C-alpha positions as CSV (number, residue, x, y, z in Angstrom):
1,M,-0.2,0.1,0.0
2,R,1.7,3.2,-0.8
3,W,0.3,5.8,1.3
4,A,0.6,10.1,1.5
5,L,0.1,12.1,4.8
6,I,-2.1,15.1,4.6
7,G,-0.8,16.5,7.6
8,A,2.8,16.9,9.1
9,S,1.2,15.8,12.5
10,T,2.5,14.8,16.0
11,I,0.5,11.5,15.9
12,A,1.8,11.1,12.5
13,R,5.6,11.3,14.1
14,Q,4.8,9.3,16.8
15,Y,2.7,6.8,15.9
16,M,1.1,6.4,12.2
17,I,4.6,6.5,10.5
18,G,5.7,3.6,12.0
19,A,2.7,1.4,12.1
20,I,2.4,1.7,8.3
21,R,5.8,0.7,7.9
22,A,5.6,-1.7,10.0
23,E,2.8,-3.0,8.2
24,R,4.8,-2.9,5.1
25,G,3.0,0.5,3.7
26,N,5.2,2.7,1.7
27,I,4.7,6.7,2.3
28,V,5.4,8.2,-0.8
29,R,4.7,11.9,0.1
30,V,3.7,14.3,2.8
31,L,1.3,17.7,2.9
32,S,1.3,20.2,4.9
33,S,0.0,24.0,4.6
34,S,3.6,25.1,5.0
35,A,5.9,24.0,2.2
36,E,8.7,24.3,4.6
37,R,7.3,22.2,7.2
38,A,6.5,19.6,4.8
39,R,9.8,19.3,3.4
40,D,11.7,19.4,7.1
41,F,9.2,16.5,7.9
42,A,9.9,14.7,5.0
43,A,13.5,15.2,5.2
44,E,13.4,13.7,8.8
45,H,11.1,10.7,8.1
46,K,12.9,9.8,4.5
47,I,9.8,10.6,3.0
48,P,10.3,11.1,-1.1
49,K,8.1,14.0,-1.9
50,S,6.7,16.9,0.2
51,G,4.5,20.0,-0.7
52,A,1.3,22.2,0.5
53,D,-0.4,21.2,-2.7
54,L,-3.2,19.1,-2.1
55,Q,-4.1,18.7,-5.8
56,E,-0.7,18.0,-6.7
57,L,-0.6,15.1,-3.9
58,L,-3.8,13.5,-5.1
59,A,-2.6,13.6,-9.0
60,D,-0.1,11.8,-7.9
61,S,-0.7,7.7,-9.2
62,D,1.9,6.4,-6.9
63,V,-0.6,7.2,-3.9
64,D,-3.1,4.4,-3.0
65,A,-4.6,6.2,0.1
66,V,-4.1,9.0,2.4
67,Y,-4.1,9.6,6.3
68,I,-5.8,12.8,7.3
69,S,-4.5,14.3,10.2
70,T,-4.7,18.1,9.8
71,T,-6.9,20.4,12.3
72,N,-10.6,19.0,12.4
73,E,-12.1,21.7,10.1
74,K,-9.9,20.6,7.2
75,H,-10.9,17.1,7.2
76,L,-13.9,17.6,4.7
77,P,-12.6,19.2,2.0
78,Q,-9.6,17.3,2.3
79,A,-11.5,14.1,2.4
80,L,-13.7,14.8,-0.1
81,A,-10.9,15.7,-2.7
82,A,-9.3,12.4,-1.9
83,V,-12.4,10.3,-2.6
84,K,-12.9,12.3,-5.9
85,A,-9.4,11.5,-7.0
86,G,-10.2,7.4,-5.9
87,K,-7.7,7.2,-3.0
88,H,-8.6,5.2,0.0
89,V,-9.0,7.4,3.6
90,L,-8.1,6.8,7.1
91,C,-9.3,10.1,8.7
92,E,-8.2,11.2,13.0
93,K,-11.5,11.8,14.5
94,P,-13.6,14.0,14.9
95,L,-14.3,13.2,11.1
96,A,-16.0,16.5,10.8
97,L,-17.3,19.5,12.9
98,T,-20.9,18.7,11.9
99,L,-22.6,15.3,11.4
100,D,-23.7,16.3,8.2
101,D,-20.3,16.9,7.0
102,A,-19.0,13.8,8.5
103,T,-21.8,11.9,6.8
104,A,-21.1,13.8,3.2
105,M,-17.5,12.3,3.7
106,V,-18.5,8.6,4.4
107,R,-21.5,8.4,1.8
108,A,-19.0,9.9,-0.6
109,A,-16.4,6.8,-0.3
110,K,-19.2,4.8,-0.2
111,E,-20.8,5.6,-3.8
112,A,-16.8,5.4,-4.9
113,G,-16.5,2.3,-3.9
114,L,-13.3,3.1,-1.9
115,V,-12.4,2.4,2.0
116,F,-13.1,5.1,4.3
117,A,-12.2,4.5,8.0
118,T,-11.6,6.3,11.2
119,N,-8.6,6.4,13.4
120,H,-10.2,5.3,16.5
121,H,-7.3,3.6,18.2
122,L,-8.7,2.6,21.2
123,R,-11.0,-0.2,19.9
124,C,-7.6,-1.6,18.5
125,S,-6.3,-2.0,21.8
126,G,-5.7,-5.4,23.5
127,S,-7.1,-4.3,26.7
128,H,-10.2,-3.2,25.1
129,R,-10.7,-6.3,23.1
130,A,-10.2,-8.1,26.8
131,V,-12.7,-5.9,28.2
132,R,-15.7,-6.3,25.6
133,A,-14.9,-10.2,25.4
134,L,-15.6,-10.3,29.1
135,I,-18.9,-8.7,28.5
136,T,-19.9,-10.4,25.8
137,S,-19.3,-13.8,27.1
138,G,-21.2,-13.0,30.1
139,R,-18.9,-13.1,32.8
140,I,-20.2,-9.9,34.5
141,G,-23.7,-11.2,33.9
142,R,-26.1,-8.2,32.5
143,V,-24.3,-4.9,31.9
144,L,-25.8,-2.2,34.6
145,S,-23.4,0.6,33.9
146,L,-20.2,1.5,32.2
147,R,-17.7,4.3,33.9
148,L,-15.1,6.1,31.5
149,H,-12.8,8.1,33.2
150,H,-10.3,9.9,30.6
151,A,-9.2,13.1,32.3
152,V,-5.4,13.7,31.6
153,F,-3.2,16.8,31.0
154,L,-2.7,17.9,27.7
155,P,0.9,18.5,27.0
156,P,1.7,22.2,26.2
157,H,3.1,20.7,22.7
158,L,-0.7,19.5,22.1
159,Q,-2.3,22.5,23.4
160,G,-2.5,25.2,20.6
161,W,-5.9,25.4,19.0
162,R,-7.0,22.2,20.8
163,I,-7.7,24.8,23.5
164,N,-7.7,27.9,22.0
165,S,-9.7,27.6,18.4
166,P,-13.6,26.4,18.0
167,D,-13.3,27.6,14.4
168,A,-10.6,24.8,14.2
169,G,-12.9,22.0,16.0
170,G,-11.0,22.7,19.5
171,G,-12.3,21.7,22.9
172,V,-12.2,18.5,25.0
173,I,-15.5,17.1,23.8
174,P,-14.4,16.6,20.2
175,D,-11.1,15.9,21.1
176,I,-11.5,13.1,23.8
177,T,-15.4,12.6,24.2
178,V,-15.8,11.4,20.8
179,H,-13.2,8.7,21.6
180,D,-14.8,7.5,24.6
181,A,-18.4,7.5,22.4
182,D,-16.7,4.7,20.4
183,V,-15.2,2.9,23.4
184,A,-18.7,2.7,24.6
185,R,-20.3,1.8,21.6
186,F,-17.4,-1.0,20.9
187,L,-17.6,-2.5,24.6
188,L,-21.3,-2.6,24.5
189,G,-22.4,-3.3,21.0
190,E,-25.0,-0.6,21.3
191,D,-25.4,3.1,20.7
192,P,-26.7,5.7,23.3
193,V,-29.8,7.4,22.9
194,S,-29.6,10.3,24.8
195,V,-27.3,12.1,27.2
196,V,-27.1,14.7,30.0
197,A,-24.0,17.0,30.5
198,Q,-22.0,19.7,31.7
199,M,-18.7,21.4,30.6
200,A,-16.2,23.8,31.9
201,S,-13.3,26.0,31.0
202,S,-10.7,26.5,33.6
203,G,-8.7,29.2,31.8
204,L,-6.1,26.4,30.5
205,G,-7.2,28.2,27.1
206,D,-9.5,30.5,25.5
207,G,-12.6,29.7,23.8
208,V,-13.8,26.1,24.1
209,E,-14.3,23.7,27.0
210,D,-11.3,21.7,28.7
211,S,-13.5,19.3,30.8
212,A,-16.9,17.7,30.3
213,M,-18.8,15.0,32.5
214,S,-21.9,13.3,31.2
215,V,-24.4,10.3,31.5
216,W,-25.8,8.3,28.5
217,T,-28.8,6.3,28.2
218,M,-28.5,3.1,26.1
219,P,-31.0,1.1,24.5
220,S,-30.3,-1.8,27.0
221,G,-31.2,0.3,30.0
222,A,-27.5,0.4,30.7
223,M,-26.0,3.6,32.0
224,V,-22.8,5.3,30.8
225,M,-20.8,7.6,33.1
226,S,-18.1,9.6,31.1
227,H,-15.5,12.3,32.4
228,E,-13.0,13.9,29.7
229,S,-10.6,16.4,30.8
230,F,-7.4,18.4,29.5
231,T,-6.6,19.8,33.3
232,H,-6.4,16.7,35.3
233,P,-1.9,15.9,35.6
234,F,-2.3,12.9,38.1
235,A,-5.9,11.7,37.6
236,G,-4.8,8.6,35.6
237,S,-7.4,6.9,33.4
238,G,-9.4,4.0,32.7
239,L,-12.9,2.1,32.5
240,E,-15.0,0.2,34.7
241,A,-18.1,-2.0,33.3
242,H,-20.6,-3.4,36.1
243,G,-22.6,-6.0,35.5
244,T,-25.4,-8.3,37.5
245,E,-22.6,-11.2,37.9
246,G,-19.6,-9.3,38.4
247,S,-17.3,-5.9,37.8
248,I,-14.4,-5.3,35.6
249,F,-11.9,-2.6,36.5
250,A,-9.6,-1.5,33.6
251,K,-6.6,1.0,35.1
252,D,-4.7,3.2,32.4
253,V,-6.2,1.8,29.4
254,M,-7.6,4.9,27.7
255,T,-4.0,5.5,26.2
256,Q,-2.2,5.4,23.0
257,N,0.2,2.9,24.4
258,P,-0.4,-0.6,25.2
259,I,-0.4,-0.6,28.9
260,G,-2.7,-1.0,31.8
261,S,-4.3,-3.6,34.2
262,I,-7.7,-5.4,34.0
263,E,-9.3,-7.0,37.0
264,L,-12.2,-8.7,37.3
265,V,-14.4,-9.3,40.4
266,T,-17.3,-12.1,41.2
267,A,-18.5,-13.8,43.6
268,A,-15.2,-16.4,43.1
269,G,-13.1,-13.6,44.1
270,R,-10.4,-11.4,42.2
271,E,-9.1,-12.4,38.8
272,A,-6.3,-10.3,36.6
273,I,-7.1,-10.6,33.1
274,G,-4.2,-10.6,30.6
275,F,-4.5,-9.1,27.3
276,D,-1.9,-8.8,23.9
277,N,0.3,-5.8,24.0
278,H,0.0,-5.1,20.4
279,D,1.0,-1.7,18.6
280,L,-2.6,0.2,18.5
281,Y,-1.8,2.0,15.3
282,R,-0.3,-0.9,13.6
283,E,-3.7,-2.9,14.4
284,S,-5.5,-0.3,13.0
285,V,-3.2,-0.2,9.7
286,L,-3.5,-3.7,9.5
287,R,-7.2,-3.6,9.3
288,F,-7.2,-1.1,7.0
289,H,-5.0,-2.7,4.5
290,A,-7.2,-6.0,5.2
291,A,-10.1,-4.2,4.1
292,V,-8.8,-2.6,0.8
293,A,-7.5,-6.2,-0.4
294,G,-11.4,-6.9,0.1
295,D,-11.0,-8.7,3.7
296,G,-13.3,-7.5,5.9
297,E,-13.7,-4.2,7.6
298,P,-11.6,-1.2,9.1
299,A,-11.5,-1.4,12.9
300,A,-13.4,1.5,13.0
301,T,-15.7,2.2,9.7
302,G,-16.5,5.7,8.8
303,V,-20.1,5.0,9.9
304,D,-18.5,4.4,13.3
305,G,-16.6,7.7,13.0
306,V,-20.0,9.4,12.3
307,K,-22.1,7.9,15.2
308,S,-19.2,8.7,17.8
309,L,-19.2,12.1,16.6
310,A,-22.8,12.0,17.2
311,V,-22.6,11.3,20.6
312,A,-20.1,13.9,21.3
313,L,-22.2,16.7,19.4
314,A,-25.1,15.5,21.7
315,V,-22.9,15.9,24.7
316,R,-21.6,19.4,23.8
317,D,-25.5,20.4,23.2
318,A,-26.9,18.9,26.4
319,A,-24.3,20.9,28.4
320,R,-24.8,24.2,26.6
321,K,-28.5,23.7,27.0
322,G,-28.6,21.9,30.4
323,V,-31.2,19.7,29.4
324,R,-31.3,15.8,28.1
325,V,-30.8,15.8,24.4
326,D,-31.4,12.9,22.1
327,V,-28.6,11.8,19.7
328,N,-29.1,12.2,16.4
329,Y,-27.4,9.9,14.2
330,G,-28.6,11.1,10.9
331,D,-29.3,8.7,7.8
332,L,-26.5,6.9,7.2
333,H,-26.3,3.2,7.9
């Protein structure tokens, strides 16, 4: 698979370049809004071509797929242009700033017969897959509640637009709540129906929320409590799943790295649960390559990206209005 990177980003540098190459992908181009930045990034990572012209990149017949990791407001035009040029797309979350835009991206790819995936890395982790296996195998009985704690401190080098620019899609809700929405959907196999929420701005940035808490109602009757923040340096992260026959405590698993621990507690006692510690992003690329080859679906499809965005948008809407909000998933299935 021959890839082009749309965005000379931190996530591309730290995770995706290595993941693509580990899965025998060849990165042939990189694009940035700054030609100089693209050139420096290409030199650093031994990428043959660089530039700031999207159409030039998409006209390159050596490019089979693009990985989009630009700021959130750019995803829509870049993804639509890539699809029009016949390229498969792996896009960072959130797919777009609105449900209609995200739906348009995914629908365009479907109509063109191209693979479109969302880079929701957490569902690729061995820990989350182990938790899902415990739930689906009935080890905790009927699920009563799920608690997602994803309150961290956003490192200074990642702050910028994420805490200062609503126009670029900043804020903890599009950045982290959208991940937690995907986690809940992945673990429980159902989509939230409605949400209540609160959000706050501590002053870390300007113009967007940096903390949010919400409670979601699931079709099964299970309740989900979700907490996201950019301002908690020592809180750790994790998830808990509680059922009629047991509870699961997964610590430090809301992360880009294959770390953490899982404990199952039942009437029989406490049991440490092992899990595979494979690279999350390599797993995402592996599944993407397979989907392009006609073998199954990506780890997180475009529809997954749309639905998780829908939950995040409902959380923000509920927090702004101070009322319960039904989640609108649109008409994409």
